[in-house]
N, C-alpha and C positions, 0 to 999 in steps of 0.2 A: 246287792243282796236283796232277798225277797222280804225278810222280816226285819232284820237288823241292819243298821247302817254299818259301814266298814269300821268307823271309829268305835262304835259301841261294841261291835263284835270283837275287836281287838282287846278291849277292856274285859269283855266276858271271858275270853280265852285265858287271860292272865289272872283274873280275879274270881272265876267261878260264879258268874252272875246269871247263869242259865236257869237256875232253880226258880227264881222269882218270875222270870219272863215266861218260861215254858209252862209254868203252872196255869197260865191263861189259856192254854190249848184246849179247845172244845171240839166236839164232833163236827161242827159246821165251820165254814170259813174257808180261807184260802191261804196256804202257806206251804213251805217246803221244809223237810227235815233239816235240823241243824246239828252241830257237834254236841256230843253227850258229855256234859260236865267239863268241857274244856280238855285239851290234850294232856293236861297234867293231873287229871282227876285221880283220887285215891280210891280204887275200886277193888273189892276182894271177893265178891260173890262170883262163883264159877258154874252155878247150876240153878236152873229155874224150871218149875212146872207151873203153867198158868191155868187158872180156872175162870171161865167166862160166864158161868151160870149164876142164877139167883141164890140167895141164902148164903150160908157160911161155906167157905172153901174146904174141901177135904184136907186131912193132914198131909203136909208136904207140898201143898199147892199155894200159889199166890193168887189172890182174887183180883180180877181186873174188870171194871165196869166200863160200858161203852163210852162214857163221857170223861174217863180218866185220862187227863193229859200227862205227858211225861214230865217228871221233876227229878232233879238230882237226889232229893231227899228220899223219895220212894225207890228210885232206880229203875223204873219201867213205866210204860204207858204209851198212849197214842199221840201222834202228831196231828195237827189240823190237816184236813184235806178238803177238796172241793165238794165231795159227797159225804154226808154224815155216816159215822160208824154207829150201827145199832145192834141190839141184841135180838136173838131169835130163840124160840122155844121148840125143842124136839120132843113131841109127845110119845114118839115110838120108843124112846130110851136108847136109841143108837148113838146118841151123843151125850153121854151122862154129864159132861163137864160144860155144857152150854155152848152157845155159838155167838160169834161176832161176825157181822156181815156189812156190806156196803154195795152200792150200785156199781162202782168202778174201781175204787182204790182204798186200801187200808195201809197206813203208815204206823208201824209199831217199833219201839226201841227198848233196849235193856242195857244197863251199864254192866260191863264185863272187863276184866283185865286182859292183857295181851295173851294171845294164844290161838289155838285152833279149837273150833266148837262144832259139835254135831247138833244140828237142828232137826227136830222131828215135828212134823205138822200133819194134822188130820184135817182134810178139806171136806166140805159138804154142807148141804142145807136141807132141812126137812121138806120144804115145799118148792124149791127152785132148782133148776139146773145151774151149775156153776162152771166157770172156766177161769182158771187162776194161773198166772205166772208169778214168779217170785224173784225179786232182786234183793241183794244185800249190799250194805254200805253204799258206795257210789255206783249204783246200777250194775253190780256184778250179777249176771244172769245165772240163777241157781236152778230154777225149774221153769219149764216151758209148757204152757197149755195143759194143765192138769184139769181134767173134766170129771164132773160127777152128775148123775141123774138126780131128780128130786128124791130125797130120802136115802141117797147113797153116800157113803163116807169112805175116803181113800187116804191112806197115810203114806207120806214120803219123807225122806231124809236127805240132807245135804250138809256140806262142810263149809264153814265161814272162817276166814282168818281175820284176826284183829291184831293190829300193830300200833306201836307208839314210837316216837322218835328216840327215846332213851335207850342206851345200851351200855354195857360195861365198858367204860372208857370214854363215853361222850354222848353226843346227840347227833341225829341226822340234821344237817343244815337245810331245813325246809325252805322251799322257794317262795319268797314273799312276792305278791300277796296271795298267789294262787293256792299254795298248800297251807299257809297259815290262816287264811280266811275262807276263800271260796271253796276249797276242798278240805277244810279242817276235819270234817267228819271221816275222812279216810285215815286219819292218824289219831282219832280219839279213842278213849277206853269205853267202847260200847258197840252194840250191834243194832243197826237200823235195817228193818225189813220192809220192803214194799210188796204188798199183795195186790196185783193188778189184773184186770180182766172184767168179765161179765159176772156180776154178783159174787166177787171173791168172798168166801165164807170159811172161817176157821173155827173148829170145835175143840182142838187141843193143840198146844204149843209147848214143847219142852226144849231146853237148851242145856247142853252138857259139855264141859271141857274134855278134849280127847287128844290122844297122842297118835298122830298119823303122819306119814311122809308129807313133805311140803315141796311144792314147785314154786320157786321164786322167779318172778319175771321182772327184768330191769330193761327199760328201753325209753322210747320217746313218746310223742303224742299219738303215734300209730298203734301203740300197744298198751299205754297206761290207762287207768280208770278215768274215763271222761265223765264228768259229773252231769252234763246237761245234753239234752237233745238239741240238734239232730246229730251230734257227734257221738261216735262209738269206736271201740277198738277191739282187736282180737283178744287182748289180755283180759278183758272183762266179759267175754262170751265163751272162752274155752272152759270156764267153770261149768257150763251146762253139759259138757261132754265128758266130764269125769264122774266116776262113781263116788258115793260118800265114803271113800276110803283114802282120799288124798285131798290136801288143801292146796289152794292157789293163793299166793301172796304177791300182789302186784306192786312193786316198789318204784316203777318208772315214773317219769314226769314229762310233760310237754316241754319242748324246746331244748332238751338235754342231749349232750353227746356222751360217749363212753367216758371221756375225761371228766365231764361235769358230774356224772353219777358217782364216779370215784371220789372226786373232790368234795362232794356233799356228804360223803360217808355212808351212802346207801349200801354199798357192798360191805363196809366195816360192820354195819348193823347186821346184815345177813350172816356174815361169817361169824359173828359173836353168838348167834343163836341157832344156826343150822346144825342138823344132826347128820351123821354118816348115812348115806343113802338118799338124802335130799337132792333136789335138782335146782340148778341155777340156769335159767333160760335168758340169754342175752341177745338183744337186737339193737342195732343202731345203724346210722348211715344218712339219715335225712338232714341232720344238722351238722355234719362233719365238714364244715367249710373252712377254707383258708382265706383270711382277709375278707374282701367285699365281693359283691356281685355273684354270689353263689359259686365261687371258685371251688370246684370239687376235685382239684388235683390232689394226689395222695399225700397224706401226712403220716410219717412213720409212727408217730405217737399212737395212732389208732390201732395198728397191729400190736404194738408193745403193750398198750393198755388192755387189749383183749387177752393177750397172752398172760398178763399178770392175773387177770380174773380167772382164767383157766387154772393157772398154777395154784393160786390161793384157795380156790374151791376144792381142788383135788387134795390139797394138804389136809383138809378137814373131812375128807371122805365123801365129799359131795360130787355130783355128776354134772359137769357143765354141758350146756347145749347152746351152740351158736346158731342164730336165726338171722338170715339175711332180711333186710328191710323190704316191706311191700313196695311194689312199683308205684310210681306216680301215674296220674291219668295220661292216656295216650296223647302224645304231642307235647308233654311237659318236659321240664329239664330232667336229665338223667341223674343217677346217683353216683356217677363217676366210678372210681375203682373200688369203692368200699364193699359192695357185695362180693366181689372177687377176692378181696383180702380176707374176708371172713372164711370163704371157701379154702383159701390157701392155708390159713391158720388151722382150720379143721383137719386138713390133710397132713400138715406138718406135725401136729400134736395128737393126731388120732382122736379128735373130739367129735362127739355127736353133732350132727349138722342137719338143719332143716332149711331148705331154700323156699322163700316166699316170693322172691322177685319174679322168677319165671312163671310160676303158677298164677300169681295175681295179674300179670300182663295177659296171660291166656284167658283168665276170667273176664277181664275188661273187654277183650276182643270178642268173646263169645256172647256177651250180653247184647240184646237189641239196642239198648241205650246204656252206655257205661256209666252215665251220671247217676243211675239208681244205686250204684255201689258207693257213692260219695255223699257227703253231708249236704251238698248243694250243687246246683248246676255250674257254679263257678269254682268249686273246690277241686283241687288237683292232688291232694295228699290224704285228707282225713276221711275215713269211711263213715258211712251211714250204719244204722242198725243192721240192715241187710248185708252190706259189704263186710262188716266185721264178722258176722255170722258165717259167711262163706269162707273168710280167711281162717277162722277158728277151725273149720273142717280141714283146711290144708295143714294146720298144725297137727291135728290128729293123724292125718295121713303120713306126715313126716315122722311122727313118733313110731308108727307102725312100720314104715319102710326102713327106718334105721334100726329096727328090732330092739328098741329100748325096753327095758323091764317096765317102764312107765306105761307101756301099752296095756298091761293087765288091768289098769284102772279106767280104761275107756268104757263108757256106758255100753250096754248090750245093744241098744237100739241104734248105735252109730253104724252107718253104711258107708262103704268106700266112696270117696268123693272124687269126681273128675272135674277140674275147673273148666274144661272145654264143654261140659254139660251142666251148667249151673242150675241152682234152684231158681224159683221165682219169688219176688217179694211176698206174694200172697201165700207162699208156703210157710212163712214164719208164723209161729203160733204164740208169740208174745207181743203185747202192745207196747207202744212207746210210753215212756214215763210222761204223765200228763203235765200240763202247765201247773205251777210256774217254773218247773224244771226245764226250761227251754231257753236257748240263747242264740244270738246270731253272731256272737264274737268267735272268730277263728282262734283255736288254741295256738299258743306261741310256737315258733319253729317254722320250718319251711314245708 
């Protein structure tokens, strides 16, 4: 961990010790966002309007000064970052609620209960051009490359899902220590926002709980929210391609099989809260091994488990979507029969189906150097920021090609994507999350 030792963090999660430690957060220094109040925090506030100006905040607004670190007592504030968060004054009157700005990054957090939230942000600076991308929670890409000229202000909205392990009937059995410590912020009662880019500047920020359809994603390390660079997954980049009319809730975890995700009650949690018309997107296949030595011979339990997920989701009025796993790097071990079994189940049960295996293999072949789609030159499974961005476009194409009603939520600037004609890494308009959110540890699983 970057700030807390594992032993102290375990105590903090169980005893709510974050208040005293996070109160030390200042605008300078070096640190990464941590869980908000522990995953068992009692939080009730569901709406915020933040005021960043000098003087008293207008009625209905919460005032935030640049040096205000997050504490559980207040329920909102900044995390330390490598570049200081400062205030700016807009004499033109275009930003009546003040401005917070930084050279490269701003980390801001607010305590909130479980649910979907609409976030409204006004970007801009009176004297500087800005370029801002936004991540939520564990690097879920919300906005990419929002630019403003000096004196220009632009307002954008996006939807963030907040989840906790508890549900009527039990708890999700989080995977220790990855989910209980390293990725605890994915399950806490709060929203962490990263504003990244060249002079990210925010003049208004509002958060409101909202009732919108939800897309639940359950899979393995190729689709779950990866906390640290250089690893990324399509489940945390598809958020960029949905309008602020639908939420994405990514429940998957590294190293898991379909059976693992069922056994840990991830699906029980989803089924307990999902509404008719919600979507459950399931992918698996990289970890479905029999015995040792990557034996990928077919196990009937895979088909049966996937069918159970389809049946239980439909009982609740949900729409299941089966997604084949992404291909491994050229020359690597195959995924055996599992992509074919997902296709067979989709045909047998008339289930919405998105194939990623063939398009990703096409993508890797089309790239001048396929390694740029992976987290490192020796990586054969896990995507880089660029790779996951390309795969997320394949998900959007699958939604359109399957004529799902979900297609109406795809952003207007999305253009049809051909994996044989991929983008270039330079086309990405969002920066990597800066240090110390970087690791060389490969996520568990194959």
